[in-house]
C-alpha positions as CSV (number, residue, x, y, z in Angstrom):
1,M,19.9,-2.1,-11.2
2,R,23.3,-3.3,-10.1
3,V,24.0,-4.3,-6.4
4,V,27.4,-4.9,-4.9
5,A,27.3,-6.8,-1.6
6,C,30.4,-6.2,0.6
7,G,31.1,-8.6,3.5
8,I,33.2,-7.1,6.3
9,G,34.7,-9.1,9.1
10,N,37.3,-11.5,10.5
11,I,36.5,-15.1,9.6
12,E,38.4,-16.3,12.6
13,R,36.4,-14.4,15.2
14,G,33.0,-16.0,15.6
15,D,30.1,-13.7,14.8
16,D,32.6,-11.1,13.3
17,A,32.6,-13.5,10.3
18,F,29.0,-12.5,9.5
19,G,29.8,-10.4,6.4
20,P,32.2,-12.9,4.8
21,L,29.9,-15.8,5.7
22,I,27.1,-14.2,3.6
23,I,29.5,-13.4,0.8
24,E,30.6,-17.0,0.7
25,G,27.0,-18.2,0.2
26,L,26.1,-15.7,-2.5
27,H,25.9,-16.4,-6.2
28,E,26.8,-13.6,-8.5
29,G,24.4,-12.8,-11.3
30,D,23.3,-10.1,-13.7
31,T,22.2,-7.9,-10.8
32,L,24.5,-9.0,-7.9
33,S,28.3,-8.8,-7.4
34,K,30.0,-9.7,-4.2
35,I,33.3,-8.7,-2.5
36,D,34.8,-10.2,0.7
37,C,36.4,-7.1,2.1
38,G,37.9,-8.9,5.2
39,I,38.7,-6.4,7.9
40,H,39.8,-3.6,5.6
41,P,36.8,-2.5,3.5
42,E,38.5,0.8,2.7
43,N,41.0,-1.2,0.5
44,Y,38.1,-2.2,-1.8
45,L,36.4,1.2,-2.5
46,N,37.9,1.6,-5.9
47,V,37.0,-2.0,-6.8
48,I,33.4,-1.3,-5.7
49,V,33.2,1.9,-7.8
50,A,34.7,0.2,-10.8
51,L,31.7,-2.2,-10.8
52,S,29.3,0.8,-11.3
53,P,26.8,-0.2,-8.7
54,D,23.5,1.5,-8.1
55,I,23.4,0.0,-4.6
56,V,26.3,-0.9,-2.3
57,L,25.3,-3.1,0.6
58,F,27.8,-3.5,3.5
59,L,27.3,-6.5,5.7
60,D,29.1,-6.5,9.1
61,S,28.8,-7.4,12.7
62,I,28.3,-4.6,15.2
63,R,30.0,-4.1,18.5
64,Q,29.3,-6.6,21.3
65,G,26.7,-5.2,23.7
66,E,24.5,-3.7,21.0
67,K,21.0,-5.2,21.4
68,E,19.5,-5.1,17.9
69,S,20.5,-5.5,14.3
70,V,20.7,-2.3,12.3
71,L,19.8,-1.5,8.7
72,L,20.9,2.0,7.7
73,R,20.2,3.7,4.3
74,N,22.1,6.6,2.8
75,D,22.1,9.6,5.2
76,E,21.1,7.4,8.1
77,I,24.7,6.1,7.9
78,V,26.0,9.6,8.5
79,S,23.5,10.5,11.2
80,N,24.3,7.2,13.1
81,A,28.1,7.6,12.8
82,P,28.5,8.4,16.5
83,L,27.2,4.9,17.2
84,S,30.4,3.6,15.5
85,V,28.4,0.5,14.5
86,S,31.3,-1.1,12.6
87,G,34.4,-2.1,14.5
88,H,36.7,-1.7,11.5
89,C,39.3,0.8,10.4
90,L,37.9,3.6,8.2
91,S,34.6,5.0,9.4
92,L,31.5,4.0,7.7
93,T,30.7,7.7,7.1
94,A,34.0,8.2,5.2
95,M,33.3,5.2,3.0
96,Y,29.8,6.4,2.4
97,E,30.9,9.9,1.4
98,F,33.6,8.5,-0.9
99,L,31.0,6.2,-2.7
100,K,28.4,9.0,-3.0
101,E,31.1,11.3,-4.5
102,S,32.1,8.6,-6.9
103,G,28.5,8.3,-8.3
104,V,27.0,5.4,-6.3
105,K,23.3,6.2,-6.0
106,D,22.5,4.3,-2.7
107,V,24.4,2.8,0.2
108,L,23.0,0.4,2.8
109,F,24.7,-0.9,6.0
110,L,23.3,-4.1,7.6
111,G,24.9,-5.0,10.9
112,V,24.1,-7.8,13.4
113,P,25.3,-7.7,17.1
114,V,28.2,-10.0,18.1
115,R,27.2,-12.6,20.6
116,S,30.3,-14.7,20.4
117,Y,33.9,-14.2,19.3
118,S,34.7,-18.0,19.5
119,R,32.1,-19.3,17.2
120,I,29.2,-18.2,15.0
121,S,26.2,-18.1,17.2
122,P,22.9,-19.7,16.1
123,G,21.1,-16.4,15.9
124,V,23.7,-14.8,13.7
125,R,23.9,-18.0,11.5
126,A,20.1,-17.9,11.1
127,V,20.1,-14.3,10.0
128,A,23.0,-15.0,7.6
129,D,21.1,-17.9,6.0
130,R,18.0,-15.9,5.5
131,L,20.0,-13.0,3.9
132,I,21.9,-15.4,1.6
133,S,18.6,-16.9,0.4
134,A,17.0,-13.4,-0.2
135,L,20.1,-12.0,-1.9
136,N,20.5,-15.0,-4.1
137,N,17.0,-14.2,-5.5
138,V,17.8,-10.5,-6.3
139,D,18.1,-11.3,-10.0
140,N,14.4,-12.4,-9.9
141,M,13.1,-9.2,-8.2
142,H,11.2,-7.0,-10.6
143,G,11.3,-3.3,-10.1
144,L,14.3,-3.5,-7.8
145,D,15.3,-0.2,-6.3
146,I,16.6,1.0,-3.0
147,M,13.2,0.8,-1.2
148,R,12.5,-2.7,-2.4
149,M,16.0,-3.8,-1.4
150,Y,15.5,-2.2,2.1
151,E,12.1,-4.0,2.5
152,V,13.7,-7.4,1.5
153,L,16.6,-6.9,4.0
154,S,14.3,-5.7,6.7
155,E,12.1,-8.8,6.4
156,Q,15.2,-11.0,7.0
157,L,16.0,-9.3,10.3
158,R,12.7,-10.2,11.9
């Protein structure tokens, strides 16, 4: 099972740096690859596909004012498109559809709400640290599949 973690965000805008912050802390291994997509994840779609992942995990902040973190899996991404969870250019739905058409089996989106644009808030930092720890152990997970990955990520959002 191959996982590509993609961090989305602006490192100079506080909590918007959530995705790149996680990518910075990850260690690539046999199972996990990482890409810091900055604020233009659409520019990395062909790079993602070239890595032949089974699972693509997008990590991003979601718009200020949202109350809770979100973890969306496959078609949930499309059905939640009106929420416009990501504040970046190409819609998450369009990226999802491109990846699925390119043979990616599963796509996850994990987003945390922005609390501050001036610095990384303590709550966002805590979630990022838990996710970094969990994802750095992905090579040790036996029987890794989309449901196991979803469970692991869900546990870190509590």
